[in-house]
C-alpha positions in Angstrom: 23.9 -17.9 -9.1 26.7 -16.7 -11.5 25.9 -13.4 -13.5 28.8 -12.0 -16.2 29.4 -8.2 -16.2 27.3 -5.5 -17.2 28.5 -5.4 -20.6 27.2 -9.0 -21.1 23.8 -9.4 -19.7 24.0 -12.9 -18.8 22.4 -14.8 -16.1 22.7 -18.5 -15.1 21.0 -20.0 -11.9 19.7 -22.9 -10.0 16.7 -23.3 -7.9 16.0 -26.1 -5.8 13.3 -26.9 -3.4 11.5 -30.2 -2.6 8.9 -29.8 -5.2 11.3 -28.4 -8.0 14.7 -28.4 -9.5 15.0 -25.6 -11.8 18.3 -24.4 -13.9 18.0 -21.4 -16.1 20.6 -19.6 -18.6 19.2 -16.3 -19.8 21.0 -14.0 -22.1 19.1 -10.7 -22.9 21.3 -10.0 -25.8 21.1 -13.2 -27.8 19.7 -14.4 -31.1 16.2 -15.7 -30.0 17.5 -19.4 -29.3 15.6 -21.6 -26.9 16.7 -25.0 -25.0 13.8 -25.8 -23.0 12.7 -28.9 -21.4 10.5 -28.7 -18.4 8.3 -31.9 -18.4 5.2 -29.7 -19.8 5.2 -29.9 -23.6 2.5 -26.5 -24.0 4.7 -24.7 -21.5 8.0 -25.5 -23.3 6.3 -24.1 -26.5 5.5 -21.1 -24.8 8.8 -20.4 -23.5 10.3 -21.2 -27.0 8.0 -18.4 -28.5 9.2 -16.0 -25.7 12.8 -16.6 -26.3 12.4 -16.6 -30.1 10.2 -13.1 -30.4 12.4 -11.5 -27.6 15.7 -12.6 -29.0 16.6 -13.6 -25.6 18.9 -17.0 -25.6 17.0 -19.0 -23.2 18.0 -22.5 -21.4 15.5 -24.3 -19.0 15.7 -27.3 -17.5 13.0 -28.3 -14.7 12.3 -31.4 -13.1 8.7 -30.8 -10.8 6.2 -33.1 -9.4 4.4 -33.2 -12.3 2.5 -37.0 -11.1 0.9 -34.0 -8.8 0.0 -31.2 -11.6 2.0 -28.7 -13.4 1.3 -26.0 -10.6 5.0 -26.0 -8.7 6.8 -26.2 -12.0 5.3 -23.4 -13.6 5.5 -21.4 -10.7 8.8 -22.1 -9.8 9.9 -21.7 -13.4 8.3 -18.4 -13.1 10.5 -17.2 -10.0 13.4 -18.6 -11.5 13.0 -16.8 -14.6 12.3 -13.8 -13.0 15.2 -13.7 -10.7 17.4 -14.1 -14.0 15.7 -11.2 -15.8 16.6 -9.1 -12.7 20.1 -10.3 -12.2 20.6 -10.1 -15.9 19.5 -6.3 -16.1 21.7 -5.3 -13.6 22.0 -1.5 -12.8 19.4 -0.9 -15.7 21.6 1.9 -16.7 20.7 3.1 -20.5 17.8 0.7 -21.1 14.2 1.8 -22.4 12.6 0.5 -19.8 9.1 0.5 -20.7 7.7 -2.1 -23.4 4.2 -2.7 -24.8 2.9 -4.9 -27.8 -0.6 -5.7 -29.3 0.0 -8.5 -31.0 -2.9 -10.8 -33.3 -3.1 -14.3 -33.5 -5.6 -15.4 -36.1 -8.9 -14.5 -34.5 -7.5 -13.2 -31.1 -5.8 -10.3 -29.9 -3.3 -9.8 -26.9 -2.1 -6.8 -25.3 0.8 -6.6 -23.0 2.5 -3.8 -21.2 5.7 -3.7 -19.1 7.7 -1.5 -16.8 11.0 -2.5 -15.5 10.2 -0.5 -12.4 11.3 -2.3 -9.7 7.9 -2.2 -8.1 6.3 -5.5 -8.7 2.5 -5.5 -9.9 0.6 -7.6 -12.0 -2.8 -7.5 -13.6 -4.0 -10.4 -16.1 -7.1 -10.9 -17.9 -8.0 -13.5 -20.6 -11.3 -13.6 -22.7 -11.0 -17.2 -23.1 -12.5 -19.2 -20.6 -11.1 -22.7 -21.6 -9.6 -24.4 -18.7 -7.4 -27.0 -20.4 -5.5 -27.5 -23.5 -5.2 -31.1 -23.5 -3.8 -32.2 -20.3 -2.4 -28.8 -19.6 -4.5 -26.4 -17.1 -4.4 -23.0 -18.4 -4.7 -21.5 -15.0 -0.9 -22.6 -14.3 -0.2 -19.9 -17.0 -1.6 -16.8 -14.4 0.6 -18.6 -11.9 4.0 -18.4 -13.8 3.4 -14.8 -14.8 2.2 -13.7 -11.2 5.5 -15.4 -10.0 7.7 -13.9 -12.9 6.6 -10.4 -12.7 7.2 -10.3 -8.9 10.4 -11.8 -8.5 11.3 -10.0 -11.6 10.4 -6.5 -9.5 8.2 -5.2 -12.8 5.1 -3.9 -13.3 3.4 -6.6 -15.9 -0.2 -6.1 -17.6 -1.2 -9.1 -19.3 -4.4 -8.6 -21.3 -6.2 -11.0 -24.2 -9.1 -9.1 -25.5 -10.9 -11.4 -27.7 -11.0 -14.7 -29.3 -11.9 -18.0 -28.0 -9.3 -20.3 -29.3 -7.3 -20.9 -25.9 -4.0 -22.5 -28.0 -4.2 -19.1 -30.2 -5.2 -16.7 -27.1 -1.7 -18.0 -24.9 0.7 -17.9 -28.2 -0.5 -14.3 -28.7 0.1 -13.6 -24.9 3.8 -15.4 -25.1 4.5 -13.5 -28.2 3.2 -9.8 -26.9 5.2 -10.6 -23.6 8.3 -11.0 -25.8 8.2 -8.1 -27.7 7.2 -5.9 -25.0 10.4 -7.2 -22.8 12.6 -7.0 -25.8 11.3 -3.7 -26.1 11.7 -2.5 -22.6 15.1 -4.3 -22.0 16.4 -2.5 -25.1 19.5 -0.5 -24.6 18.9 3.4 -26.0 22.3 5.6 -26.4 20.1 8.5 -25.6 19.3 7.2 -22.2 22.2 8.3 -19.6 22.1 6.3 -16.3 19.0 5.1 -14.7 15.7 6.2 -17.1 13.9 7.2 -13.8 13.3 10.9 -12.3 14.4 9.4 -8.9 17.8 8.2 -9.9 16.9 4.4 -9.2 14.8 1.6 -10.4 
């Protein structure tokens, strides 16, 4: 794993197991550029949306045991991306810390709130009950987000409030997550040091 200086909030890392081989490059102060190839097309689409709307530059390369299913690939991608976020944030001095978004996508509405607290927690609820989008198992999104939240050590609450179309539902969730992360990771010149009364996050 390598990380640039605190002035450049960038992390590049590799995570390899017997089930997956994942490489991630994350720049929190990018322009929304994405280069994603995980072998799971719908997941690639979601990560591209995340990068675009958070204005992160994100590269993900993943090779997983897709002959079994996508579970390990999405979960391990969440672990890798969570680690990258934590490393790129560094000491968290001067950040806004909290972020939230209420985002519509046609008939669906998603709500995401995040606290870059250093204390991992995850709450998840989806109004749509669709189990598949083509051959993609939607339950794996929850696994990705849980792994991401716990490895990044953030408090993440994700809700899709209503709407039946599964594609719209998950697209709204990822766009809302992007907006919430963009807000939370943003530097605020009025914030001096660590944004916590404890003095540490």
